C-alpha positions in Angstrom: 0.8 1.9 12.2 1.8 -1.0 10.2 3.3 -0.5 6.5 3.2 -3.0 3.5 5.1 -2.4 0.9 3.6 -3.6 -2.2 5.9 -5.0 -5.1 5.8 -8.3 -7.4 4.2 -10.8 -5.1 0.5 -11.9 -5.8 -2.1 -9.4 -4.2 -3.3 -12.1 -1.8 0.2 -11.9 0.0 -0.2 -8.3 0.7 -3.8 -8.6 1.8 -2.6 -11.5 4.1 0.4 -9.0 5.4 -2.0 -6.1 6.2 -4.8 -8.5 8.1 -1.7 -9.3 10.2 -0.9 -5.7 10.9 -4.7 -5.6 11.9 -4.9 -8.4 14.1 -1.6 -7.3 16.1 -3.3 -4.0 17.0 -2.2 -1.4 14.2 -4.5 1.6 14.3 -3.3 2.7 10.8 -2.3 0.3 7.7 -0.4 2.2 4.7 -0.1 0.6 1.4 3.1 2.0 -0.4 3.5 1.0 -4.1 6.1 2.4 -6.5 5.8 2.3 -10.4 4.6 -0.6 -12.1 3.2 -2.0 -8.5 0.9 0.9 -8.0 -2.3 -1.0 -10.0 -1.8 -4.1 -7.5 -1.6 -1.9 -4.6 -5.2 -0.6 -5.5 -6.2 -4.2 -6.1 -5.1 -4.9 -2.7 -6.8 -1.7 -1.0 -10.4 -2.9 -2.7 -9.9 -6.3 -1.3 -9.0 -5.0 2.0 -12.2 -2.8 1.9 -14.5 -5.6 0.9 -13.0 -8.1 3.5 -13.3 -5.6 6.4 -15.9 -2.9 5.2 -16.8 -2.9 9.1 -13.6 -1.8 10.5 -11.4 -0.1 8.2 -12.1 3.6 6.8 -9.8 5.1 3.8 -8.3 7.5 5.6 -6.5 9.5 2.8 -4.5 8.7 -0.7 -1.4 10.4 -1.4 0.7 10.2 -4.8 4.0 11.8 -5.4 7.2 11.4 -7.2 10.2 10.2 -6.0 14.0 11.0 -8.0 16.0 8.2 -7.7 19.9 8.5 -8.6 21.2 5.6 -10.8 24.4 5.0 -12.5 22.9 6.8 -16.0 21.8 9.6 -13.9 18.7 10.5 -12.1 15.3 8.6 -12.7 11.7 9.9 -11.5 9.2 6.9 -10.2 5.3 7.3 -9.3 4.8 6.4 -5.9 1.3 5.9 -4.3 0.4 5.6 -0.4 -3.2 4.2 0.6 -4.0 4.9 4.6 -6.6 3.2 6.1 -7.7 3.4 10.0 -9.0 0.7 11.7 
């Protein structure tokens, strides 16, 4: 299973990272993003679906909230996990 953590880099970087996971034989690709990176993870998922329409199938989309401990107390952050099977 290949996991790609989506952050602040351009969408193309994450598409390339997921493509590498596919090329080395990963049977599942998981895109994970938190907070303001969630829309970018959706863009990456759509780009992968268009590029690998015949190879990838969307297995699941999971959303949840993580509680992070900070110096000023706790903070809640939204998370998305998009899982593709090859």
